[in-house]
C-alpha positions as CSV (number, residue, x, y, z in Angstrom):
1,M,8.7,12.8,-2.3
2,P,6.6,15.0,0.1
3,A,3.6,13.1,1.5
4,V,0.2,14.7,1.9
5,L,0.2,13.8,5.6
6,L,-3.4,14.3,6.8
7,F,-4.9,12.8,9.9
8,A,-7.8,10.6,10.7
9,A,-10.9,12.1,12.3
10,S,-13.1,10.4,14.9
11,T,-15.3,7.7,13.4
12,S,-17.8,5.3,14.9
13,L,-17.4,1.7,13.8
14,L,-18.9,-1.4,15.4
15,P,-16.8,-4.6,15.8
16,A,-17.5,-7.0,12.9
17,Q,-17.9,-10.8,12.8
18,S,-16.6,-13.0,10.0
19,G,-19.0,-13.6,7.2
20,D,-21.3,-16.6,7.7
21,S,-22.6,-16.9,4.1
22,A,-21.0,-19.5,1.9
23,Y,-20.1,-19.0,-1.8
24,V,-18.8,-21.2,-4.5
25,I,-17.0,-19.8,-7.6
26,R,-16.9,-22.4,-10.3
27,N,-14.6,-22.8,-13.3
28,V,-12.6,-19.7,-12.5
29,R,-9.0,-18.8,-13.3
30,V,-7.2,-18.3,-10.0
31,F,-4.1,-16.1,-9.5
32,D,-3.2,-17.3,-6.0
33,G,-0.7,-14.5,-5.2
34,E,2.2,-16.1,-7.1
35,S,1.0,-18.4,-9.9
36,V,-2.0,-19.1,-12.1
37,A,-4.3,-22.1,-12.3
38,E,-7.2,-22.6,-14.7
39,R,-10.7,-23.9,-14.2
40,Q,-10.7,-23.9,-10.4
41,T,-13.5,-24.2,-7.9
42,V,-13.2,-21.9,-4.9
43,V,-15.4,-22.3,-1.8
44,I,-15.8,-19.4,0.7
45,S,-17.2,-20.3,4.1
46,E,-17.2,-18.6,7.6
47,G,-14.9,-15.8,6.4
48,R,-12.2,-18.1,5.1
49,I,-11.2,-19.8,1.9
50,A,-12.6,-23.3,2.6
51,T,-11.4,-25.1,-0.5
52,V,-9.5,-24.5,-3.7
53,G,-9.5,-27.4,-6.2
54,D,-11.2,-28.9,-9.2
55,S,-14.9,-29.4,-9.9
56,S,-15.2,-32.4,-7.5
57,V,-14.6,-30.4,-4.3
58,A,-17.3,-30.5,-1.6
59,V,-19.6,-27.5,-1.5
60,P,-21.7,-26.5,1.6
61,A,-25.4,-26.9,1.2
62,G,-27.0,-23.6,0.3
63,A,-23.8,-22.0,-1.0
64,Q,-24.4,-19.1,-3.4
65,E,-23.2,-20.0,-6.8
66,I,-21.0,-17.6,-8.8
67,A,-20.0,-18.2,-12.4
68,G,-16.2,-18.1,-12.9
69,D,-16.1,-18.6,-16.7
70,G,-14.0,-16.0,-18.4
71,R,-13.1,-14.5,-15.0
72,T,-10.1,-14.4,-12.7
73,L,-10.1,-14.6,-8.9
74,L,-7.4,-12.5,-7.2
75,P,-6.4,-12.1,-3.6
76,G,-7.7,-8.8,-2.2
77,L,-5.4,-6.1,-3.3
78,I,-3.1,-4.3,-0.8
79,D,-2.0,-0.7,-1.0
80,A,1.3,-0.5,0.9
81,H,1.4,3.3,1.1
82,V,-1.6,5.5,2.0
83,H,-2.3,8.3,4.4
84,L,-5.8,9.1,5.8
85,P,-7.6,12.4,5.6
86,L,-8.2,14.8,8.5
87,F,-12.0,14.3,8.0
88,G,-13.4,11.2,6.4
89,A,-10.9,8.4,7.1
90,A,-13.7,5.8,6.9
91,G,-14.8,7.2,3.6
92,A,-11.2,6.9,2.2
93,L,-11.1,3.2,3.3
94,Q,-14.6,2.6,1.9
95,Q,-13.4,3.9,-1.5
96,N,-10.3,1.7,-1.3
97,L,-12.5,-1.3,-0.7
98,A,-14.8,-0.4,-3.6
99,F,-11.8,-0.8,-5.9
100,G,-10.8,-4.2,-4.4
101,V,-8.2,-2.9,-2.1
102,T,-9.0,-4.9,1.0
103,T,-6.0,-3.8,3.1
104,A,-4.3,-0.4,3.2
105,I,-1.1,0.3,5.0
106,V,-1.0,3.7,6.6
107,L,2.5,5.0,6.4
108,G,2.2,7.9,8.8
109,T,-0.3,9.7,11.0
110,N,0.2,11.8,14.1
111,Q,-0.5,11.3,17.8
112,Q,-3.9,13.1,17.6
113,G,-5.1,10.7,14.9
114,M,-3.5,7.6,16.2
115,S,-6.4,6.5,18.5
116,Q,-8.9,6.9,15.7
117,V,-6.7,4.9,13.3
118,K,-6.4,2.1,15.8
119,Q,-10.1,2.2,16.4
120,I,-10.7,1.6,12.7
121,A,-8.1,-1.2,12.7
122,A,-9.6,-2.9,15.7
123,A,-13.1,-2.8,14.4
124,D,-12.1,-4.1,11.0
125,S,-15.6,-3.3,9.7
126,F,-16.8,-5.1,6.6
127,D,-17.4,-1.8,4.7
128,V,-13.8,-0.5,4.9
129,A,-10.4,-1.7,4.0
130,S,-8.4,-3.3,6.8
131,I,-5.4,-1.3,7.9
132,L,-1.9,-1.5,9.5
133,T,-0.2,1.7,10.6
134,A,3.2,3.1,11.2
135,G,1.7,5.7,13.5
136,P,3.8,8.9,13.9
137,V,6.9,8.8,11.7
138,A,10.5,9.3,13.0
139,T,11.9,12.6,11.8
140,A,14.3,15.4,12.9
141,P,13.0,18.6,14.6
142,G,11.8,20.8,11.8
143,G,12.1,17.9,9.3
144,H,9.5,16.5,6.9
145,P,6.5,16.3,7.5
146,T,6.4,18.8,10.4
147,Q,5.9,21.6,7.9
148,M,2.6,20.0,6.9
149,E,0.9,19.8,10.3
150,G,-1.7,22.2,9.2
151,G,-4.7,22.0,11.5
152,A,-3.0,19.5,13.8
153,R,-1.8,20.6,17.1
154,P,1.8,22.0,16.8
155,G,4.2,19.4,18.0
156,S,1.8,16.5,17.4
157,I,4.5,14.9,15.3
158,P,7.2,13.7,17.7
159,T,10.8,14.1,16.7
160,L,14.3,13.0,17.8
161,S,17.8,14.3,17.3
162,A,20.3,11.7,18.2
163,P,20.9,7.9,18.3
164,G,20.5,7.9,22.0
165,E,16.9,8.9,21.7
166,A,16.0,6.0,19.4
167,E,15.1,3.4,22.0
168,A,12.6,5.6,23.8
169,F,11.1,6.8,20.5
170,V,10.5,3.3,19.2
171,A,9.2,2.1,22.6
172,A,6.7,5.0,22.7
173,R,5.4,4.4,19.1
174,L,4.8,0.7,19.8
175,A,3.1,1.5,23.1
176,E,0.8,3.8,21.2
177,G,-0.1,1.0,18.8
178,S,2.2,1.4,15.8
179,D,2.6,-1.9,13.9
180,F,6.0,-1.0,12.5
181,I,8.3,2.0,12.4
182,K,8.6,4.5,9.5
183,I,11.7,6.8,9.3
184,I,11.9,10.0,7.3
185,Y,15.4,10.1,5.7
186,D,14.9,12.9,3.2
187,D,15.4,16.7,3.3
188,I,13.0,17.1,0.3
189,A,15.5,19.6,-1.2
190,S,14.1,18.8,-4.7
191,Y,11.0,20.7,-3.7
192,G,12.5,23.8,-2.3
193,E,14.7,24.8,0.7
194,P,16.1,21.7,2.4
195,L,14.7,20.7,5.7
196,P,16.6,19.2,8.6
197,M,16.9,15.4,8.5
198,L,18.1,12.5,10.7
199,D,21.7,11.4,10.3
200,E,22.6,7.8,9.4
201,A,23.6,6.9,12.9
202,T,20.2,7.8,14.2
203,V,18.5,5.9,11.4
204,A,20.6,2.9,12.3
205,A,19.7,3.2,16.0
206,L,16.0,3.4,15.1
207,V,16.3,0.3,13.0
208,K,18.1,-1.6,15.8
209,A,15.5,-0.6,18.3
210,A,12.7,-1.8,16.0
211,H,14.4,-5.0,15.2
212,A,15.0,-5.7,18.9
213,R,11.2,-5.6,19.3
214,E,10.7,-7.8,16.2
215,R,9.2,-5.0,14.1
216,I,10.2,-3.9,10.7
217,A,11.5,-0.4,9.9
218,I,10.8,1.4,6.6
219,A,12.6,4.6,5.3
220,H,11.0,7.3,3.3
221,I,13.8,8.4,0.9
222,G,14.1,11.1,-1.8
223,T,17.4,10.4,-3.6
224,E,19.5,7.4,-4.5
225,S,22.1,8.6,-2.0
226,H,19.5,8.6,0.7
227,A,18.3,5.2,-0.4
228,R,21.8,3.7,-0.2
229,S,22.4,5.2,3.2
230,A,19.1,4.0,4.6
231,I,19.8,0.5,3.2
232,T,23.2,0.5,4.8
233,A,21.6,1.5,8.1
234,G,19.6,-1.7,8.0
235,V,16.0,-0.7,7.0
236,N,13.7,-3.5,5.8
237,G,12.2,-1.4,3.0
238,L,12.1,1.8,1.1
239,A,9.0,4.0,0.8
240,H,9.3,5.5,-2.7
241,L,12.0,5.3,-5.3
242,F,13.6,8.5,-6.4
243,E,13.3,11.0,-9.3
244,G,16.2,11.6,-11.6
245,A,17.6,11.2,-15.1
246,T,19.9,8.3,-14.2
247,V,20.4,5.5,-11.7
248,T,23.7,3.8,-11.0
249,P,24.0,0.4,-12.8
250,E,24.3,-1.7,-9.6
251,F,21.6,-0.2,-7.4
252,G,19.3,-3.2,-7.9
253,R,22.1,-5.6,-6.9
254,F,23.0,-3.4,-3.9
255,A,19.3,-3.5,-2.7
256,A,19.1,-7.2,-3.2
257,K,22.3,-7.9,-1.3
258,H,20.8,-6.1,1.8
259,G,17.5,-7.9,1.5
260,V,15.2,-4.9,1.3
261,F,11.8,-4.5,-0.3
262,V,10.8,-1.4,-2.3
263,I,7.5,0.4,-2.6
264,P,8.2,2.5,-5.8
265,T,5.0,4.7,-5.7
266,L,5.4,5.3,-9.5
267,S,2.1,7.1,-9.7
268,T,3.3,9.6,-7.1
269,L,6.7,10.1,-8.7
270,Y,5.2,10.6,-12.2
271,S,2.8,13.2,-10.7
272,G,5.8,15.0,-9.2
273,C,7.5,14.9,-12.6
274,G,4.5,16.6,-14.3
275,K,2.8,13.4,-15.6
276,P,-0.2,12.9,-13.2
277,D,-2.7,10.2,-13.7
278,G,-5.6,12.4,-12.4
279,P,-6.7,13.9,-15.7
280,S,-7.1,10.5,-17.4
281,L,-8.9,9.0,-14.4
282,L,-11.3,11.9,-14.4
283,K,-12.3,11.1,-18.0
284,D,-13.0,7.4,-17.1
285,P,-16.7,7.2,-16.1
286,D,-16.4,3.6,-14.9
287,T,-13.7,4.6,-12.4
288,M,-15.3,7.9,-11.3
289,K,-18.6,6.4,-10.3
290,H,-16.8,4.8,-7.4
291,V,-14.8,7.9,-6.4
292,K,-16.4,9.8,-3.6
293,P,-17.1,13.5,-4.3
294,Q,-14.8,14.6,-1.5
295,F,-11.8,12.9,-3.1
296,R,-12.4,14.1,-6.7
297,S,-10.6,17.4,-6.3
298,L,-7.4,15.4,-5.6
299,L,-7.4,14.1,-9.1
300,D,-7.5,17.7,-10.5
301,M,-5.0,19.1,-8.1
302,P,-1.7,20.4,-9.7
303,S,1.4,18.5,-8.8
304,S,4.6,20.1,-7.5
305,P,6.1,22.9,-9.6
306,A,9.6,21.4,-9.2
307,K,11.2,20.5,-12.5
308,L,12.1,16.9,-11.9
309,S,12.9,14.0,-14.2
310,C,11.5,10.5,-13.9
311,D,13.5,9.1,-16.8
312,A,15.4,6.6,-14.6
313,L,12.3,5.1,-12.9
314,P,11.6,2.3,-15.4
315,Q,15.3,1.3,-15.5
316,T,15.4,1.2,-11.7
317,V,12.3,-1.0,-11.5
318,R,13.9,-3.4,-14.1
319,Q,17.1,-3.5,-12.1
320,L,15.2,-4.3,-8.9
321,A,13.1,-7.0,-10.6
322,A,16.2,-8.6,-12.2
323,A,18.0,-8.7,-8.9
324,G,15.0,-10.3,-7.2
325,V,14.2,-7.4,-4.9
326,P,10.5,-7.6,-3.7
327,I,8.5,-4.8,-5.3
328,L,5.3,-3.7,-3.6
329,T,2.5,-1.6,-4.9
330,G,1.8,1.7,-3.1
331,T,0.1,4.9,-4.1
332,D,0.8,7.5,-1.4
333,A,-2.8,8.6,-1.8
334,P,-4.0,11.3,-1.3
335,Y,-1.1,12.9,-3.2
336,P,-2.1,15.4,-5.9
337,G,-3.3,13.5,-9.0
338,L,-4.1,10.3,-7.1
339,T,-7.1,8.9,-5.2
340,Y,-7.8,6.0,-3.0
341,G,-8.2,2.6,-4.7
342,A,-8.4,3.7,-8.3
343,S,-4.7,4.8,-8.3
344,L,-3.6,1.3,-7.2
345,H,-4.9,-0.1,-10.5
346,R,-3.0,2.6,-12.3
347,E,0.1,1.8,-10.2
348,L,-0.2,-1.8,-11.5
349,E,-0.2,-0.5,-15.1
350,H,2.9,1.7,-14.4
351,L,4.8,-1.3,-13.0
352,V,4.0,-3.4,-16.1
353,N,5.0,-0.5,-18.4
354,A,8.2,-0.3,-16.5
355,G,9.0,-3.9,-17.3
356,L,7.3,-6.2,-14.8
357,T,5.2,-9.1,-16.1
358,P,1.5,-8.8,-15.2
359,T,1.8,-11.7,-12.8
360,A,4.8,-10.0,-11.1
361,A,2.7,-6.8,-10.8
362,L,-0.2,-8.7,-9.3
363,A,2.2,-10.3,-6.8
364,A,3.4,-6.9,-5.9
365,A,-0.2,-6.0,-4.9
366,T,-0.9,-9.2,-3.0
367,S,1.6,-11.8,-1.7
368,A,4.6,-9.6,-1.8
369,V,3.0,-7.0,0.4
370,A,1.6,-9.5,2.8
371,R,5.0,-11.2,3.2
372,A,6.9,-7.9,3.6
373,F,4.5,-6.7,6.4
374,R,4.2,-10.2,8.0
375,M,0.5,-10.6,7.3
376,N,0.3,-14.3,7.3
377,D,-3.5,-14.5,6.8
378,R,-3.9,-12.7,3.5
379,G,-2.3,-12.0,0.1
380,R,-2.8,-15.6,-1.1
381,I,-5.7,-17.8,-2.2
382,R,-5.1,-20.8,-0.1
383,T,-7.2,-23.0,2.1
384,G,-7.6,-21.4,5.5
385,M,-6.7,-17.9,4.5
386,R,-8.9,-14.9,5.0
387,A,-11.5,-14.7,2.2
388,D,-10.3,-11.2,1.0
389,L,-10.9,-11.7,-2.7
390,V,-11.6,-9.8,-5.9
391,L,-13.3,-11.4,-8.9
392,V,-12.7,-9.7,-12.3
393,E,-13.8,-10.1,-15.8
394,G,-11.0,-11.1,-18.1
395,D,-7.4,-12.1,-17.5
396,P,-5.2,-9.6,-15.7
397,T,-2.4,-12.1,-15.7
398,K,-2.2,-11.3,-19.4
399,Q,-3.7,-7.8,-19.6
400,I,-3.2,-5.9,-16.4
401,R,-5.9,-3.4,-17.1
402,D,-8.4,-6.2,-16.5
403,T,-8.0,-5.6,-12.7
404,R,-10.4,-2.7,-13.2
405,N,-13.2,-5.0,-14.5
406,I,-14.5,-5.9,-11.0
407,V,-17.4,-8.3,-10.7
408,A,-17.3,-9.0,-7.0
409,I,-15.3,-8.2,-3.8
410,W,-15.3,-10.1,-0.6
411,K,-13.8,-9.0,2.7
412,R,-13.5,-11.8,5.3
413,G,-16.1,-13.7,3.4
414,V,-18.7,-10.9,3.2
415,R,-19.5,-9.7,-0.3
416,V,-18.9,-6.0,-0.6
417,E,-21.6,-3.7,-2.0
418,R,-19.8,-1.2,-4.3
């Protein structure tokens, strides 16, 4: 699946401190990232979850009281696959936060944008989603996404050609500030003339170099064959599933055997198969009042003219779930037909429609992403964790669409103004 690989512009953000206001949410249903507990009291203090328990828990003097009756408290949602725009990176991350996406994982930028991306990450401002980034992706000369450099300086996406170059490539990315390594293992032939792509030996060498530095490696793939080769090469996870009418019956077991996680990006794939979410989102006034004007055109943008089938996607998701493969939510925003934040809620619906339970889908947007990307301070509602939280009306553990009914959002204990 071709990414809309745009790059972050300069932005000025001041370093932020943890929130110093205390809150108590009483009598609330809590989805803690994995399981559900009823009638809980949750205390937020000094940017952290101070207490989770029954009505007898101690509450700081002066804490702001928030009613939890009929509501559900979730960990802040995490989008495991975004890209940032050439202009307005902070705006994209503000929109993510307005939809309860408190962390976004940037799966590809270029060297020109890397310093700005790291500035945003270091500031971790209260008005934008937190980020991790892959930095520049690993790809072959002339491979995807070099064809999409657009206004970027030609050659701003570094490339490599052989296994012997992998060590230096990975070392350079980590020195620039990449949090992990993303590898393009896809010739995007489904969308036109095939582009050059790395061979499996080079992918394996990149994975080995990343693992030697205790970093994970993720592969962008476009076909089941590419997915299997990337898994054999040792990647930790797959960015995207793959279009197609069928999937081999044992793919889920194969993925489970090798211990990978998968970010299906169903919203993106369905858009590529001619079933974009954009038109329905545009008709939803409650959603659109939180979509910034500069990102509305994405929702009305036509998807690829390639004639692809997504018939096998639900079957593949069910295979993966049955085999115990961790499934992570990711949107690939700003792909045509998608937008920041809002599309993550639609991705949750797609996962449930494909066969996940609502609680499994919620885990895919919280604890599963945090675990896969080794973020030990978020993705769960537990004492001592970051107070990245979303309070919603209703019960998304039964009806997944209730994630849209946002009452309040906190990032590091600071309540977010939508």
